[in-house]
One Martini backbone bead per residue (centre of mass of N, CA, C, O) as a GRO file, in nm:
protein
  471
    1MET     BB    1   3.002  -8.333   6.728
    2PRO     BB    2   2.903  -8.125   6.507
    3GLU     BB    3   2.653  -8.037   6.321
    4GLN     BB    4   2.570  -8.039   6.005
    5ASN     BB    5   2.532  -7.819   5.769
    6THR     BB    6   2.271  -7.676   5.577
    7VAL     BB    7   2.264  -7.612   5.224
    8ILE     BB    8   2.091  -7.402   5.022
    9VAL     BB    9   2.034  -7.450   4.673
   10TRP     BB   10   1.917  -7.204   4.454
   11PHE     BB   11   1.757  -7.263   4.177
   12ARG     BB   12   1.721  -7.124   3.843
   13GLN     BB   13   1.919  -7.010   3.576
   14ASP     BB   14   2.103  -7.307   3.671
   15LEU     BB   15   2.044  -7.613   3.531
   16ARG     BB   16   2.327  -7.732   3.675
   17LEU     BB   17   2.645  -7.880   3.780
   18SER     BB   18   2.831  -7.741   3.603
   19ASP     BB   19   2.950  -7.445   3.649
   20ASN     BB   20   2.838  -7.393   3.968
   21PRO     BB   21   2.907  -7.176   4.206
   22ALA     BB   22   2.701  -7.237   4.432
   23LEU     BB   23   2.749  -7.542   4.445
   24HIS     BB   24   3.054  -7.541   4.483
   25GLU     BB   25   3.057  -7.375   4.753
   26ALA     BB   26   2.880  -7.570   4.911
   27VAL     BB   27   3.077  -7.806   4.899
   28GLU     BB   28   3.322  -7.653   5.023
   29SER     BB   29   3.180  -7.609   5.309
   30GLY     BB   30   3.075  -7.918   5.406
   31GLY     BB   31   2.783  -7.939   5.363
   32ALA     BB   32   2.475  -8.006   5.329
   33ILE     BB   33   2.264  -8.058   5.039
   34LEU     BB   34   1.979  -7.849   4.919
   35PRO     BB   35   1.804  -7.870   4.646
   36LEU     BB   36   1.626  -7.587   4.488
   37TYR     BB   37   1.293  -7.511   4.354
   38ILE     BB   38   1.104  -7.213   4.269
   39LEU     BB   39   0.769  -7.131   4.201
   40ASP     BB   40   0.746  -6.767   4.117
   41ASP     BB   41   0.543  -6.578   3.946
   42GLU     BB   42   0.517  -6.309   4.109
   43GLY     BB   43   0.838  -6.269   4.130
   44GLU     BB   44   0.860  -6.185   3.808
   45GLY     BB   45   0.652  -5.979   3.766
   46ASP     BB   46   0.598  -5.865   3.436
   47TRP     BB   47   0.767  -6.161   3.362
   48PRO     BB   48   0.638  -6.427   3.334
   49LEU     BB   49   0.625  -6.722   3.224
   50GLY     BB   50   0.591  -6.858   2.937
   51GLY     BB   51   0.471  -7.122   2.769
   52ALA     BB   52   0.739  -7.228   2.640
   53SER     BB   53   0.911  -7.207   2.902
   54ARG     BB   54   0.746  -7.409   3.068
   55TRP     BB   55   0.811  -7.652   2.901
   56TRP     BB   56   1.116  -7.646   2.943
   57LEU     BB   57   1.127  -7.649   3.251
   58HIS     BB   58   1.008  -7.922   3.302
   59HIS     BB   59   1.238  -8.085   3.153
   60SER     BB   60   1.480  -7.962   3.308
   61LEU     BB   61   1.397  -8.064   3.592
   62VAL     BB   62   1.407  -8.360   3.527
   63SER     BB   63   1.709  -8.363   3.454
   64LEU     BB   64   1.826  -8.251   3.718
   65ASP     BB   65   1.717  -8.467   3.908
   66SER     BB   66   1.861  -8.703   3.771
   67ASP     BB   67   2.152  -8.595   3.819
   68LEU     BB   68   2.133  -8.581   4.129
   69ARG     BB   69   2.073  -8.887   4.183
   70LYS     BB   70   2.360  -8.984   4.077
   71ILE     BB   71   2.488  -8.808   4.350
   72GLY     BB   72   2.284  -8.841   4.611
   73SER     BB   73   2.029  -8.669   4.522
   74LYS     BB   74   1.777  -8.398   4.503
   75LEU     BB   75   1.484  -8.219   4.407
   76THR     BB   76   1.324  -7.949   4.544
   77LEU     BB   77   0.974  -7.858   4.526
   78LEU     BB   78   0.838  -7.520   4.529
   79ARG     BB   79   0.550  -7.308   4.590
   80GLY     BB   80   0.594  -6.951   4.587
   81GLY     BB   81   0.725  -6.728   4.771
   82SER     BB   82   1.054  -6.694   4.806
   83SER     BB   83   1.093  -6.577   5.090
   84GLU     BB   84   0.894  -6.758   5.248
   85THR     BB   85   1.001  -7.033   5.153
   86LEU     BB   86   1.290  -7.008   5.259
   87ALA     BB   87   1.228  -6.955   5.557
   88LYS     BB   88   1.068  -7.217   5.612
   89LEU     BB   89   1.286  -7.418   5.522
   90CYS     BB   90   1.511  -7.340   5.714
   91GLU     BB   91   1.349  -7.411   5.967
   92ALA     BB   92   1.271  -7.710   5.900
   93VAL     BB   93   1.601  -7.800   5.844
   94GLY     BB   94   1.825  -7.607   5.976
   95ALA     BB   95   1.932  -7.395   5.799
   96LYS     BB   96   2.227  -7.157   5.762
   97SER     BB   97   2.230  -7.164   5.435
   98VAL     BB   98   2.224  -6.957   5.125
   99PHE     BB   99   2.261  -7.031   4.778
  100TRP     BB  100   2.320  -6.834   4.471
  101ASN     BB  101   2.257  -6.730   4.148
  102ARG     BB  102   2.244  -6.464   3.967
  103ARG     BB  103   2.025  -6.218   3.860
  104TYR     BB  104   1.964  -5.924   3.613
  105GLU     BB  105   1.689  -5.843   3.652
  106PRO     BB  106   1.548  -5.580   3.798
  107GLU     BB  107   1.323  -5.722   3.972
  108ILE     BB  108   1.514  -5.945   4.080
  109ILE     BB  109   1.715  -5.772   4.226
  110ALA     BB  110   1.514  -5.649   4.426
  111ARG     BB  111   1.417  -5.915   4.547
  112ASP     BB  112   1.695  -6.039   4.634
  113THR     BB  113   1.776  -5.814   4.826
  114LYS     BB  114   1.547  -5.864   5.028
  115ILE     BB  115   1.608  -6.160   5.086
  116LYS     BB  116   1.893  -6.130   5.193
  117LYS     BB  117   1.820  -5.947   5.433
  118SER     BB  118   1.610  -6.127   5.570
  119LEU     BB  119   1.800  -6.370   5.622
  120ALA     BB  120   2.029  -6.217   5.769
  121ASP     BB  121   1.843  -6.118   6.005
  122LYS     BB  122   1.818  -6.438   6.094
  123GLY     BB  123   2.136  -6.548   6.070
  124LEU     BB  124   2.206  -6.606   5.782
  125GLU     BB  125   2.385  -6.738   5.525
  126VAL     BB  126   2.441  -6.526   5.229
  127ARG     BB  127   2.512  -6.626   4.886
  128SER     BB  128   2.631  -6.486   4.577
  129PHE     BB  129   2.665  -6.547   4.214
  130ASN     BB  130   2.830  -6.567   3.901
  131GLY     BB  131   2.664  -6.794   3.651
  132SER     BB  132   2.561  -6.621   3.360
  133LEU     BB  133   2.835  -6.463   3.311
  134LEU     BB  134   3.141  -6.355   3.219
  135GLN     BB  135   3.059  -6.075   3.359
  136SER     BB  136   3.006  -5.843   3.563
  137PRO     BB  137   2.852  -5.544   3.508
  138LEU     BB  138   3.041  -5.383   3.717
  139LYS     BB  139   3.320  -5.466   3.542
  140VAL     BB  140   3.191  -5.310   3.285
  141GLU     BB  141   3.367  -5.031   3.142
  142LYS     BB  142   3.463  -4.747   3.050
  143LYS     BB  143   3.735  -4.553   3.073
  144SER     BB  144   3.538  -4.303   3.157
  145GLY     BB  145   3.301  -4.447   3.241
  146GLY     BB  146   3.049  -4.639   3.232
  147PRO     BB  147   2.839  -4.754   3.003
  148PHE     BB  148   2.768  -4.918   2.728
  149LYS     BB  149   2.604  -4.851   2.381
  150VAL     BB  150   2.822  -5.004   2.209
  151PHE     BB  151   2.937  -5.298   2.094
  152THR     BB  152   3.232  -5.288   1.989
  153PRO     BB  153   3.367  -5.170   2.245
  154PHE     BB  154   3.264  -5.392   2.427
  155TRP     BB  155   3.407  -5.626   2.283
  156ASN     BB  156   3.697  -5.521   2.302
  157HIS     BB  157   3.697  -5.517   2.613
  158LEU     BB  158   3.615  -5.808   2.681
  159LYS     BB  159   3.875  -5.945   2.552
  160THR     BB  160   4.069  -5.825   2.793
  161LEU     BB  161   3.941  -6.013   2.989
  162LYS     BB  162   3.944  -6.231   3.243
  163MET     BB  163   3.854  -6.567   3.247
  164ARG     BB  164   3.728  -6.797   3.409
  165GLU     BB  165   3.718  -7.115   3.501
  166PRO     BB  166   3.563  -7.390   3.491
  167LEU     BB  167   3.364  -7.587   3.689
  168PRO     BB  168   3.316  -7.870   3.837
  169ALA     BB  169   3.142  -8.139   3.893
  170PRO     BB  170   3.006  -8.314   4.124
  171GLY     BB  171   3.034  -8.652   4.240
  172LYS     BB  172   2.905  -8.570   4.529
  173LEU     BB  173   2.634  -8.540   4.767
  174SER     BB  174   2.545  -8.426   5.068
  175ALA     BB  175   2.291  -8.519   5.263
  176PRO     BB  176   2.040  -8.463   5.444
  177LYS     BB  177   1.891  -8.600   5.709
  178ASP     BB  178   1.622  -8.451   5.604
  179TRP     BB  179   1.363  -8.444   5.389
  180PRO     BB  180   1.152  -8.252   5.244
  181ASP     BB  181   0.885  -8.162   5.116
  182SER     BB  182   0.751  -8.215   4.777
  183ASP     BB  183   0.656  -8.140   4.487
  184GLU     BB  184   0.491  -8.225   4.209
  185LEU     BB  185   0.554  -8.139   3.895
  186ASP     BB  186   0.269  -8.191   3.765
  187SER     BB  187   0.118  -7.984   3.959
  188TRP     BB  188   0.219  -7.723   3.792
  189GLU     BB  189   0.137  -7.723   3.490
  190LEU     BB  190   0.355  -7.652   3.253
  191LEU     BB  191   0.202  -7.807   3.064
  192PRO     BB  192  -0.011  -7.806   2.820
  193LYS     BB  193  -0.335  -7.900   2.779
  194LEU     BB  194  -0.299  -7.800   2.500
  195ASP     BB  195  -0.088  -7.951   2.253
  196TRP     BB  196   0.099  -7.708   2.110
  197ALA     BB  197   0.394  -7.852   2.198
  198GLY     BB  198   0.430  -8.134   2.049
  199GLY     BB  199   0.682  -8.048   1.847
  200PHE     BB  200   0.927  -7.973   2.027
  201SER     BB  201   1.063  -8.263   2.068
  202ASP     BB  202   1.174  -8.266   1.766
  203TYR     BB  203   1.395  -8.016   1.844
  204TRP     BB  204   1.415  -8.077   2.167
  205THR     BB  205   1.656  -8.120   2.454
  206PRO     BB  206   1.653  -8.080   2.763
  207GLY     BB  207   1.950  -8.015   2.935
  208GLU     BB  208   2.279  -8.060   3.007
  209ASN     BB  209   2.358  -8.291   2.817
  210ALA     BB  210   2.231  -8.166   2.562
  211ALA     BB  211   2.396  -7.907   2.564
  212THR     BB  212   2.675  -8.037   2.534
  213ASP     BB  213   2.615  -8.194   2.274
  214SER     BB  214   2.536  -7.950   2.099
  215LEU     BB  215   2.802  -7.801   2.116
  216ASP     BB  216   2.987  -8.023   2.006
  217GLU     BB  217   2.849  -8.050   1.735
  218PHE     BB  218   2.898  -7.763   1.640
  219LEU     BB  219   3.214  -7.761   1.673
  220ASN     BB  220   3.263  -8.016   1.485
  221ASP     BB  221   3.055  -7.937   1.221
  222ARG     BB  222   2.983  -7.587   1.201
  223VAL     BB  223   3.177  -7.351   1.290
  224LYS     BB  224   3.348  -7.303   1.027
  225SER     BB  225   3.056  -7.212   0.873
  226TYR     BB  226   2.906  -6.993   1.035
  227ASP     BB  227   2.950  -6.719   0.884
  228GLU     BB  228   2.825  -6.834   0.614
  229ASN     BB  229   2.535  -6.981   0.743
  230ARG     BB  230   2.371  -6.803   0.963
  231ASP     BB  231   2.158  -6.665   0.733
  232ASN     BB  232   2.041  -6.960   0.676
  233PRO     BB  233   1.728  -7.107   0.745
  234ALA     BB  234   1.750  -7.395   0.585
  235ILE     BB  235   1.985  -7.441   0.785
  236VAL     BB  236   2.207  -7.575   1.030
  237GLY     BB  237   2.423  -7.299   1.116
  238VAL     BB  238   2.364  -7.284   1.408
  239SER     BB  239   2.365  -7.361   1.754
  240ARG     BB  240   2.101  -7.355   1.941
  241MET     BB  241   2.176  -7.240   2.258
  242SER     BB  242   1.975  -7.033   2.387
  243PRO     BB  243   1.797  -7.210   2.584
  244HIS     BB  244   2.032  -7.328   2.747
  245LEU     BB  245   2.131  -7.051   2.846
  246HIS     BB  246   1.877  -6.941   2.980
  247PHE     BB  247   1.859  -7.205   3.186
  248GLY     BB  248   2.159  -7.297   3.257
  249GLU     BB  249   2.276  -7.574   3.116
  250ILE     BB  250   2.484  -7.360   3.032
  251SER     BB  251   2.770  -7.167   3.015
  252PRO     BB  252   2.951  -6.907   2.884
  253ILE     BB  253   3.222  -7.009   2.987
  254GLN     BB  254   3.218  -7.283   2.851
  255ILE     BB  255   3.195  -7.174   2.565
  256TRP     BB  256   3.434  -6.981   2.551
  257HIS     BB  257   3.661  -7.197   2.590
  258LYS     BB  258   3.587  -7.378   2.349
  259VAL     BB  259   3.586  -7.168   2.119
  260ASP     BB  260   3.871  -7.035   2.155
  261ARG     BB  261   4.021  -7.310   2.044
  262ARG     BB  262   3.862  -7.321   1.735
  263THR     BB  263   3.809  -7.012   1.680
  264GLY     BB  264   3.719  -6.717   1.622
  265ASP     BB  265   3.486  -6.445   1.654
  266ALA     BB  266   3.201  -6.509   1.543
  267TYR     BB  267   3.070  -6.672   1.786
  268ALA     BB  268   3.174  -6.509   2.029
  269ARG     BB  269   3.007  -6.256   1.958
  270GLN     BB  270   2.731  -6.380   2.034
  271ILE     BB  271   2.793  -6.406   2.333
  272ALA     BB  272   2.841  -6.098   2.361
  273TRP     BB  273   2.557  -6.006   2.290
  274ARG     BB  274   2.429  -6.122   2.536
  275GLU     BB  275   2.598  -5.959   2.735
  276PHE     BB  276   2.505  -5.679   2.632
  277ALA     BB  277   2.209  -5.709   2.715
  278PHE     BB  278   2.266  -5.724   3.021
  279HIS     BB  279   2.415  -5.458   3.044
  280LEU     BB  280   2.179  -5.276   2.961
  281LEU     BB  281   1.960  -5.367   3.168
  282TYR     BB  282   2.120  -5.303   3.419
  283HIS     BB  283   2.172  -4.985   3.345
  284PHE     BB  284   1.867  -4.991   3.186
  285PRO     BB  285   1.583  -5.101   3.337
  286GLU     BB  286   1.352  -4.965   3.144
  287THR     BB  287   1.395  -5.131   2.854
  288SER     BB  288   1.148  -5.336   2.877
  289GLU     BB  289   0.937  -5.071   2.832
  290LYS     BB  290   1.143  -4.854   2.732
  291ALA     BB  291   1.312  -4.642   2.557
  292LEU     BB  292   1.636  -4.553   2.532
  293ARG     BB  293   1.521  -4.353   2.328
  294PRO     BB  294   1.288  -4.134   2.439
  295GLU     BB  295   1.157  -4.029   2.169
  296PHE     BB  296   1.017  -4.317   2.105
  297ASP     BB  297   0.773  -4.280   2.309
  298ARG     BB  298   0.631  -4.089   2.064
  299PHE     BB  299   0.553  -4.286   1.870
  300PRO     BB  300   0.311  -4.328   1.595
  301TRP     BB  301   0.136  -4.563   1.651
  302LYS     BB  302  -0.100  -4.826   1.496
  303GLU     BB  303  -0.313  -4.996   1.647
  304ASN     BB  304  -0.387  -5.347   1.531
  305GLN     BB  305  -0.530  -5.644   1.602
  306ASP     BB  306  -0.555  -5.777   1.323
  307TRP     BB  307  -0.259  -5.746   1.239
  308LEU     BB  308  -0.132  -5.885   1.477
  309LYS     BB  309  -0.270  -6.159   1.434
  310ALA     BB  310  -0.162  -6.214   1.151
  311TRP     BB  311   0.130  -6.220   1.238
  312GLN     BB  312   0.112  -6.446   1.454
  313GLN     BB  313  -0.016  -6.659   1.227
  314GLY     BB  314   0.107  -6.628   0.941
  315ARG     BB  315  -0.102  -6.390   0.763
  316THR     BB  316   0.037  -6.144   0.569
  317GLY     BB  317   0.149  -6.234   0.259
  318TYR     BB  318   0.452  -6.285   0.355
  319PRO     BB  319   0.639  -6.560   0.335
  320ILE     BB  320   0.887  -6.506   0.527
  321VAL     BB  321   0.721  -6.414   0.767
  322ASP     BB  322   0.529  -6.661   0.791
  323ALA     BB  323   0.745  -6.873   0.829
  324GLY     BB  324   0.854  -6.767   1.099
  325MET     BB  325   0.586  -6.772   1.264
  326ARG     BB  326   0.546  -7.083   1.226
  327GLU     BB  327   0.803  -7.182   1.347
  328LEU     BB  328   0.752  -7.067   1.625
  329TRP     BB  329   0.487  -7.226   1.691
  330SER     BB  330   0.612  -7.522   1.636
  331THR     BB  331   0.918  -7.479   1.805
  332GLY     BB  332   0.999  -7.211   1.983
  333TRP     BB  333   1.148  -7.089   1.722
  334MET     BB  334   1.376  -6.856   1.544
  335HIS     BB  335   1.549  -6.742   1.312
  336ASN     BB  336   1.734  -6.459   1.331
  337ARG     BB  337   1.689  -6.337   1.052
  338VAL     BB  338   1.377  -6.369   1.066
  339ARG     BB  339   1.328  -6.203   1.313
  340MET     BB  340   1.407  -5.934   1.181
  341ILE     BB  341   1.198  -5.938   0.955
  342ALA     BB  342   0.939  -5.973   1.127
  343ALA     BB  343   0.985  -5.730   1.314
  344SER     BB  344   1.004  -5.510   1.101
  345PHE     BB  345   0.722  -5.551   0.983
  346LEU     BB  346   0.563  -5.474   1.237
  347VAL     BB  347   0.700  -5.178   1.301
  348LYS     BB  348   0.676  -5.069   0.993
  349HIS     BB  349   0.451  -5.174   0.803
  350LEU     BB  350   0.234  -5.184   1.068
  351LEU     BB  351   0.286  -4.997   1.323
  352GLN     BB  352   0.366  -5.170   1.568
  353PRO     BB  353   0.450  -5.213   1.871
  354TRP     BB  354   0.724  -5.357   2.009
  355HIS     BB  355   0.581  -5.473   2.260
  356SER     BB  356   0.397  -5.675   2.109
  357GLY     BB  357   0.628  -5.851   2.006
  358ALA     BB  358   0.767  -5.911   2.275
  359GLU     BB  359   0.524  -6.059   2.405
  360TRP     BB  360   0.505  -6.290   2.196
  361PHE     BB  361   0.788  -6.399   2.226
  362TRP     BB  362   0.774  -6.457   2.530
  363ASP     BB  363   0.548  -6.686   2.493
  364THR     BB  364   0.691  -6.862   2.230
  365LEU     BB  365   0.978  -6.882   2.342
  366VAL     BB  366   1.231  -7.090   2.469
  367ASP     BB  367   1.443  -6.820   2.475
  368ALA     BB  368   1.314  -6.631   2.671
  369ASP     BB  369   1.485  -6.315   2.717
  370LEU     BB  370   1.483  -6.013   2.840
  371PRO     BB  371   1.738  -5.875   2.733
  372ASN     BB  372   1.722  -5.984   2.435
  373ASN     BB  373   1.434  -5.903   2.366
  374SER     BB  374   1.461  -5.601   2.417
  375MET     BB  375   1.704  -5.541   2.233
  376GLY     BB  376   1.594  -5.655   1.967
  377TRP     BB  377   1.342  -5.471   1.939
  378GLN     BB  378   1.495  -5.200   1.967
  379TRP     BB  379   1.675  -5.238   1.726
  380VAL     BB  380   1.452  -5.250   1.509
  381ALA     BB  381   1.305  -4.973   1.613
  382GLY     BB  382   1.554  -4.759   1.680
  383SER     BB  383   1.556  -4.727   2.027
  384GLY     BB  384   1.836  -4.838   2.085
  385ALA     BB  385   2.130  -4.981   2.103
  386ASP     BB  386   2.292  -4.990   1.822
  387ALA     BB  387   2.076  -4.933   1.613
  388SER     BB  388   1.869  -4.963   1.369
  389PRO     BB  389   1.752  -4.757   1.167
  390TYR     BB  390   1.432  -4.682   1.104
  391PHE     BB  391   1.477  -4.614   0.786
  392ARG     BB  392   1.560  -4.914   0.782
  393ILE     BB  393   1.381  -5.118   0.551
  394PHE     BB  394   1.276  -5.416   0.509
  395ASN     BB  395   1.243  -5.626   0.235
  396PRO     BB  396   1.052  -5.916   0.223
  397ILE     BB  397   1.131  -6.003  -0.061
  398THR     BB  398   1.446  -5.971  -0.082
  399GLN     BB  399   1.507  -6.126   0.177
  400GLY     BB  400   1.407  -6.398   0.076
  401GLU     BB  401   1.583  -6.413  -0.184
  402ARG     BB  402   1.857  -6.399  -0.029
  403PHE     BB  403   1.817  -6.614   0.233
  404ASP     BB  404   1.601  -6.806   0.042
  405ALA     BB  405   1.674  -6.879  -0.263
  406LYS     BB  406   1.535  -7.184  -0.279
  407GLY     BB  407   1.282  -7.199  -0.065
  408GLU     BB  408   1.296  -7.417   0.167
  409TYR     BB  409   1.189  -7.273   0.417
  410THR     BB  410   0.921  -7.161   0.308
  411ARG     BB  411   0.799  -7.434   0.206
  412LYS     BB  412   0.787  -7.571   0.481
  413TRP     BB  413   0.600  -7.335   0.636
  414VAL     BB  414   0.448  -7.277   0.336
  415PRO     BB  415   0.295  -7.521   0.165
  416GLU     BB  416   0.087  -7.363  -0.025
  417LEU     BB  417   0.369  -7.259  -0.195
  418ALA     BB  418   0.553  -7.502  -0.300
  419ARG     BB  419   0.477  -7.481  -0.631
  420LEU     BB  420   0.616  -7.232  -0.666
  421PRO     BB  421   0.815  -7.046  -0.822
  422ASP     BB  422   1.082  -6.865  -0.737
  423LYS     BB  423   0.991  -6.596  -0.877
  424TYR     BB  424   0.704  -6.602  -0.677
  425LEU     BB  425   0.734  -6.684  -0.376
  426PHE     BB  426   0.771  -6.368  -0.251
  427LYS     BB  427   0.532  -6.277  -0.493
  428PRO     BB  428   0.240  -6.413  -0.566
  429TRP     BB  429   0.076  -6.158  -0.684
  430GLU     BB  430   0.259  -6.176  -0.966
  431ALA     BB  431   0.131  -6.420  -1.057
  432PRO     BB  432  -0.013  -6.584  -1.278
  433ALA     BB  433  -0.303  -6.753  -1.292
  434ASN     BB  434  -0.185  -7.025  -1.405
  435VAL     BB  435   0.034  -7.056  -1.185
  436LEU     BB  436  -0.150  -7.061  -0.940
  437GLU     BB  437  -0.324  -7.298  -1.028
  438TYR     BB  438  -0.097  -7.509  -1.053
  439ALA     BB  439  -0.004  -7.454  -0.740
  440GLY     BB  440  -0.270  -7.412  -0.556
  441VAL     BB  441  -0.325  -7.093  -0.544
  442ASP     BB  442  -0.542  -6.886  -0.328
  443LEU     BB  443  -0.582  -6.569  -0.321
  444GLY     BB  444  -0.772  -6.521  -0.027
  445GLY     BB  445  -0.768  -6.819   0.066
  446ASN     BB  446  -0.509  -7.027   0.128
  447TYR     BB  447  -0.380  -6.734   0.076
  448PRO     BB  448  -0.297  -6.423   0.144
  449GLN     BB  449  -0.302  -6.119   0.096
  450PRO     BB  450  -0.148  -5.850   0.140
  451ILE     BB  451  -0.186  -5.640   0.410
  452VAL     BB  452   0.045  -5.469   0.268
  453SER     BB  453   0.225  -5.285   0.086
  454HIS     BB  454   0.544  -5.211   0.062
  455ALA     BB  455   0.519  -4.915  -0.024
  456GLU     BB  456   0.309  -4.829   0.189
  457GLY     BB  457   0.461  -4.920   0.442
  458ARG     BB  458   0.713  -4.749   0.396
  459ALA     BB  459   0.577  -4.471   0.382
  460ALA     BB  460   0.444  -4.481   0.665
  461ALA     BB  461   0.706  -4.509   0.825
  462LEU     BB  462   0.843  -4.245   0.726
  463GLU     BB  463   0.619  -4.058   0.825
  464ALA     BB  464   0.637  -4.131   1.125
  465TYR     BB  465   0.935  -4.050   1.156
  466ALA     BB  466   0.897  -3.753   1.079
  467LYS     BB  467   0.712  -3.683   1.318
  468LEU     BB  468   0.916  -3.746   1.535
  469LYS     BB  469   1.135  -3.536   1.446
  470ASP     BB  470   0.922  -3.291   1.471
  471GLY     BB  471   0.774  -3.354   1.768
   0.00000   0.00000   0.00000
């Protein structure tokens, strides 16, 4: 009787058992399964995991290993270059097959292509699958050919495509004859030594089971009011599925099929926005670093490290901006409406490069996702696809008054302003001295004066944009 083949299933941003095409096909092959995760920081190119993402990854790997052990398997952890690590492991365990689900970031595509060729040249069977998108980017194009640059036509086309059904989780995995040595997860030191992430666990539970529970809770309790409440940061009106999606603890296919049976287009459109971001980065791989609209690479930014630091720390003097930046630091996440307000303030009122904001979000967001981060910042900066025009400048005062009308969100994250009346909450510099004193607000003391006036910031932004247009 021939010896059973060992199939290495290389987990990456697909940390789940259900609807995992690579795992499913490995089981179907009849081989023994060796689940593997490789920590390869250098292999991530210019975008290695940020601090918040490393926190999430630690806990998600713990969850995945626990789920694997329930079906007779376990997760092997190895650190190093992906190509070398895979080659050595295949030789050590006699594996003849390596399966994985594709990633679509440009540098990862180039790396994986080299890995696939290297392993195939050694006589190994190498197969990759789409496990992270509704459709492969190669399958989505305009009728006239080529990629979409505007979301609405992309969305209308996407809805016409047939989506595959989700795949079941395996009930049991056949184990290899001998398990290889594995790193101890704690030795990777993914968790911060200074516990700045201590509050994250109050807001998040990483892992596949938590992802499924969170989606079900959203669909059962909040999806009907999603379109009405999604722009209110004071309530949990959104799904908060973005980090689960980024780490692949749930697939967009699973979400698509569940949502499709219960709601209209409002939430499904958000899943499609994520898909659109991957579509853009796949077809325009330079957009994580350069503007999609090349003229914006000449934009006259005015880099100022003091202003950037004030924005990062939530000390700009604009309460809705500061609330968002403090929520980000405390929870690893920021409400999407406030992300737009805070990002607009940085690139327009302060004229700081969008790259600086993208890098900060990359390090501090638990849902840091290269396609979405790049698209979001370029959208705000006016330099991307289907972007908000640069001359459309959010007023951080009226934005706060409109989307946090009762001030609950702002008072939570900027408690030094909690006793200010609604009338002055988003413009405390206009409050009379006796009102400030009663509220315990010391402008320039326990809360900063505005870093720049709205009128001055708006004028400077429009002047910079005029210079850009003039060439």
